[in-house]
N, C-alpha and C positions, 0 to 999 in steps of 0.2 A: 771595823770597830768592835772591840770586845769588852766584856765586863768580867772581871776576875780572871782575865786571860783564858776564858773558855767561851768561845762563841757559841758552842752547841747548847749552852744553858740559856743564854739570852743575848739580844742585840741591844746595845746602848746607842740610841739615836740622838745625835745633835743636829738640829735642822740647819745649822750653819754649814755643816760639812757633809751631810748625808748625800749619797750618790744618786738617789732617785727622789726627785721632788718636783715641781708644779707647773694648770692655767686654764681655763675657759669654762663657760657655763656648763653645768651638768646636763647630760642628755635627758630630755623629757620633762624638764621643769624650769621655771623661771628662777632667777636669782633673787635673794632677799634684797629688796631695794633699800632698806634702812640700815643695813649692816655692811661693814667693809669686807671685801673679799680679796685675799692675796693669792698670788700664784708664783711658785718658784719653778721656772721652766729649765729643764736640762736638755741640751742638744747633744745627741749621740752620733758618733761615727762608727759604723759597723762594716767590716769588710764583707763583700758579697758571699764569700765561702762560709762566713760565720753567722749569716742572718738567721738561719733556722735554729742554731744553737742559742743565739742571743734571745730570740723570741720565746724559746722554750724556757730559758732562765727567767725571763720577765714573768711569764705566765705561771710557772710552777714554783719558783722561789720567791720572787719579790711581791707578786700580787697577793698571796695569802698573808704576807706580813703587812701590806698596806691595808688589807681588809680588816685585820685585827686592830690596826691603829684607828681605823674609822669607828669600829665598835667601841673602842676606848675613848672616842671623841677627841683624839689627838689631832686629827686632820678631818677636813670635810669630805675629801675624795681624792682619787688618783686616776690618771689616764696614761695611756701610751698611744702614740701616733706614729704612722709611717709617713715620711715626707715623700710625696709622689713626684715623678719625673726628675729624679736625681740620677747622677752618674758617679763614677768612681772619683772624679775630680772635685765633687761638691764637698763643702765643709762638713756637713752632717746629713744623715738620712733617716734618723729616728728622733723622736722627742718624747720625754716623759714629763708628766705634769701632776703636781699635788696641790690641792687647795687648802687654805686655812683662813680663819676669820679673825685672828688675833695676832698682831705683830709680835707680842711678847712670847709667842710660841717659839720664835727663832732662838730665844735664849734658853729654852728649856731642854732637858735631856729626858728621853723616853726609853723605857724598858719594854721589850716585847719578848715573851717566852717562846723562843723558836722551837724548843722541844715539844711544846704543846701544839704549835702550829704544824710542825713537820716531824712527827715522832718517827724514830727509827732511821733517820737519814744522817749522813755525814755532812752536817751543816757547815763545818769549817771548810771542807772541800768545795761544797756548793757555793759558799760565799766567795772564795778565791776564783772559782770558775766564772761567777757572775761579774766580778771586777775585770777579768781578762776578756770577757766576751764583747766589750765595747770600750770606746774611748769617750770620756766626757769632754767635749770640745769647749763648751762654755755654759754659763748659767745666767739666767735673767730673773730677778725678783720683780714681780709686777703687782700693781694694784688696779682694780677695776674702777674706772671713772663713770661709765655709763653703760646701760644695756636696755634692750627691749624685753618685754615680758612674753614668754612663749611656753607652751606645754608640749611642744613638738620635739621629738628626739632628733639629734643630728648624727650624721655619719661622717661628714667631711667638714673641715674648717678651711676657709680661704683667709689666710693671714696676710694682712696688708701692713707692711712696715713703713712707718711715717717718720720723716725727719722734719723737725720744727726749729725755726730760728730762735736764738736766745731772746728772751723777753716777749715771745709771741705765743707762749703756751695757752694763755687765757683765751686769746682769739681763736686758736685752733680748736679748743674744746667748745667754745661758744658756737663755732661753725658746725661741729659735729652734732651738738645737742639741739640747735635751733634750725639748722638747714637739713641735716641728714637723718637725725633720729626719727622725725616724723615720717620720712620717706621709708626708712627701714621698717617702721611699725606697720605701714600700709602694705609693704611687700610681704611681711610676715602674715598679716591677715589674709592676703591674697593667695598664700601658699607658695610663693615664689622662693621663700627661704624659711629656715627654721628659727632664726634669731640673729641678733647683732649685738656687739659690745665693743667698747674702747678701753684699752688698758695702758696705763703709764708705766714706763720702765723706771723702777726705783733705783736698782743697781744692776749693772754698772751705770753710773750717771754721768752727766755732763753733755754739753752740746758738741763735743768733739767725737762723740760716739756716732755710729752709723744711723741710728734711729732712736727716738725717744718715746714713741707710742706705737701700739698695735691696734689696728681696727680689724675686727674679726667678724666674718660672715659665716653663720651656721647654715649648713646645707643638709637636708635629710636624705637626699639622693644625688647621684652624680649628674643627673639630667638638669638639676637646678643651676648648674654652673652657667652663668651668663644668660639664663633664660628670662630673667626679670625684665619687664617692660618699664625700665627706670624712667624713661622720658615722659611717658603718660602719667605715671604715678607722681613724678616730680612736679609736673604741671598742675595736677589735681591738688596736691598738698600745698603748693605755693601759688595758688591761683591769684592773679592780679599783680604778682611780683615779676620783676625782670629775671628771667631764667639765666640770661647771659651774665648779669651782675652777680648772681648767687654762685654761678660756676667760677667766675673770675675770683670771687672772694675765697672760694674753696681752694683754688689753685694757688692763690697767694698765701694761704695759711699754712701749707705744708708741701713737702715733696714726697711723692710715693716712691720709696726706694726700690721696692720689689714686692711681688705677691707670691705666696707659696700655697700649695694645696696639701693639707694634712688629712690623712684618713685615720679614723678612730679604730684601734685594734682591740684594746682591752680596757676595761673600766671596773672600778669597784662600785659598790652602792654609795649613795650620798647621805651624809649625816646631817 
């Protein structure tokens, strides 16, 4: 995308089409509970031989641009993740994420002075190389529905893709908020995880899609994977209630399509 046919002068960003945009709570701080938070997540396919080049482009070309956008309060923040345990046959192996708190931002166009950010560089060439370094497989626009409060930084995210039947979204969210959120709050207090959140997929929408929600577990270190004593915490939080009934209610509210492990590689500051 160019302005005045000269990319080296500025980049004109339209958040509907931009190739690097958003998702998940910022490392080290809780989310603002009283404001909306959106995330446009982009799923990237990078060939094994191009990984180092791709990561270098993200770090040296795109990250400074996103940092400038944060300073200008255009976005809340930006992240890049590596999807672990993938192979050449997988649909994607990297994910970029940018956060913003106003849906109207999608309609706006932003200008970033690329010469100021990267003086003396051939930015037209760098931009073309950035586009060629990966394939954008798909994009998801998300909105956060619920989260725990935490001041612990995360290094990994366990992304749980949930499929919900038509007409049962309210029941699913009710289960997450009344059954599981208190459990995740206790697990966070116990240091078994760094946080938890639930995100709804705004686009692409419809119940014909593979999933409609993402339940996200924040982990500060690799050893936290499956370390939580969920059974004892669950019994403590829901003392006097039928555990079997709550588990059955959970299973009836959604289908866990799959889980993925994302490792945080690069991040901007948070606005």
